[in-house]
N, C-alpha and C positions, 0 to 999 in steps of 0.2 A: 083857147088861150089860157084858161086856168090850169089845165093839165100840163101845158108847155111851161108855164111859170113854176109849177110844182117840181117838174123835172129839173129845171135850171137851179132852183133853190136846193134840191137834194144833191145835185152835182157840186154846187158851191160848198155845201156843208162837208161833202166827202173830201174836197180839195183842202179845206181848212184843217180837217182832222189829219190828213196826210202831211201837211206842212208842219203841224204841231208835233207829230211823231218823228219828223225828220226823214220821211220817206223810207222807213225801215222795211227791209224785205220780210215777207211773211215766213214764219218758221215752218220747215217741212213737217208734214204729218208722218209720224212713225207708224210703220206697219205693225200688225199684231205679232208677227214672228220676231221682229227686232225688239219690241217691247218685252216679249216673253223671255228672250235670251238675256237681255239686260237684267231682268228681274231675277233670273236664275243665277247670273254671275254675282249679283249683289248679295244674294242669300247664301252663297257658298262661303264657308269659313275654313281656315287652314289650321285651326287649333287641334291639338292632339286629342283624339277621342279616348274615352276611358275604356279599359278592358273589363272583362268580367271579374277579374281579381280586384280591380280598383273599385268596382261597384258593390260587390258582395263580400269582398275580403279574400285574401290569399293565404298562403302558408304562414306568413308572419303573424297575421291576426287570428286566424281560425285554427291553425295547426295543419300538419301534413295529412293526418287521417281524415279530416273533415272535407278535404278537397279530392280525396280518392287516391292519394299517394301512399303506397305501401313500402315497407322497408324499415330497416333498423339502423342504417348508417346515414347520417345527414351529410350531404355533399354541398359544397359552396363553390360556385364558379365565379371568378373575378376577372374582368377584362377592363382595364382602365378604372373608371369610377363606377362601372356597372357591376352589380353583384346579383347573381341568381342562385336561389337555394332550392333544393329538392331532396328527396330521400331515395336510397338505393338498397338493393338486396345484396348480401355478400356473394361475390362471384359474378355479379351482373356486369356486362360489358360497359366500359366507360363511355363509348360512343352512344349507346342507348340511353345512358343517364344524361348525357349532354343534350340529346334530342328531346328528352322528357322535360328538361329544365328550360328548353328554348335557347340554349347556347349554341351559337354558330361556330363550327370548327371546320376548317377546310380539309378535305381529303383528296387524295390523288390515286395511289396504287391500292390502298387498303390491304397491303400485304406486309407492312412494317419495313419497307425498303427505302422509300423516298424521304421519310421524315417530315412530310408536309403537316401532319396532324400532331406534331409534338407539343406537349403542354407540360407545365410544372405541377407534379403531383406530390404534395407535401415536401416541396423543395427539390424534387428530383425530376429530371427531364425524362418523360416517357412518351410512347407513341399511343395515341388514343385508340387506334384501330386494333391494337394488340394488347390492351391493358384491361384487366378486370378490377372491379372495386373491391378493396379489402378494408378491414377495420383500420381506423387511423392509428398511425404510430405515435403521434403526439397530439394530445387533446381529444376532444369528442367529435370534431368535425373534419371530414376529408376536404382539404382546401386544394382547389385546382386553379392555377394561374394560367390564363389564356393570353397569348401574345396580342399586343395592342392592334397591330395591323399587318397586312401582307405587302409584298413588293408590288408597286404599281405596274399593272400590265402594260406591255408595249402597245401603242396605238396601231391598229391594223391599217394598212395602206389601202388606197383605192384599187379597184380591180384593174384599171387601165393606167396605173402609175408606172413610173420608171422602176421603182423598187420592186413592184410585183413582177415585171418582166425579168428583172435581174434574179430575183429569188426563184422564179419558175425555171429559168435557164440553168441555174445552179443545181436545183433539185433534180432536173432531168439528167444533167451531166453525172451527178452522183449515182442516180439510178442506173444509167448505162454502164458506168464503171463497175458498179456492184453486180450487174447482170453478167458482164464479161468474166469477172473474177469467179462468180458462182458457177458459170458454165465451164470454165477451165477446171475448177476443182471437181465438179461432177463428172467431167469427161475422164479425168485421171482416175477417179474411183471406179468409173464404169470399166475402164481398160483393165484395172487390177482385178475386178470381179470376173471379167471375161477370161483373163489369163488363169485365174484360180479354178474356174469351172472347167476349162480345157485340161488342166493338170489332173483334176479329179476324174474327168472322163477317161483320160489315158490310163490312170491307175485302175479304174473299174474294168476297162477292156483287158488290161494285162492280167488282172485277177481272174476274169472270166476265161481267158485263153488258157491260163494255168490249170484251172479246174477242168476244162474240157480235155486238156492233154493228159491230166492224171486219170480221168475217167477212161480215156481210150487205152492208156497203158495198162490199167487194171482189168480191162475186158479180156476174156479168153480168145 
């Protein structure tokens, strides 16, 4: 009877506690994997990290020679509000100097034909891939003005979209037309070559016959 009364008392106490808390559902226990992932997410920061130049000093603070830059011509790349400085050797390709400074310049043909890499060098438009660094005409620094941005690229269509089928059909049609035109041109050139070879062959045979006839006439 005592054990039964103790159980009843414990059950009543549990009911009273449940009523006092409003029958709130128990909170689910987080697994170790979920807790670890949340901890990693909370620890991640999106602030810009410092570079080696920010921590130890760059060319502005320590000078070009102290960071391993050689050259006698200071070069300054400006793109919008961003300014990058470096040193160059006379005659050094401007593209190599831009890469050394960390300046992004878009290239395409690298032959000086397309003009994609054009920049303003001391106020004159030049092509980066075909330009070498020379001493500045005005002042002590070679100033290079890089265009702010490029034309936004056209968004590629999906593989099975209507535009992809249309573009594919158009490309195939152009390829077939070009194949037929190239075949006709090659056939015409081939016929001309065959005709010329036949003419040369006839000339060679005629010359051989003439030589044989002269040899027979001279023989006793």
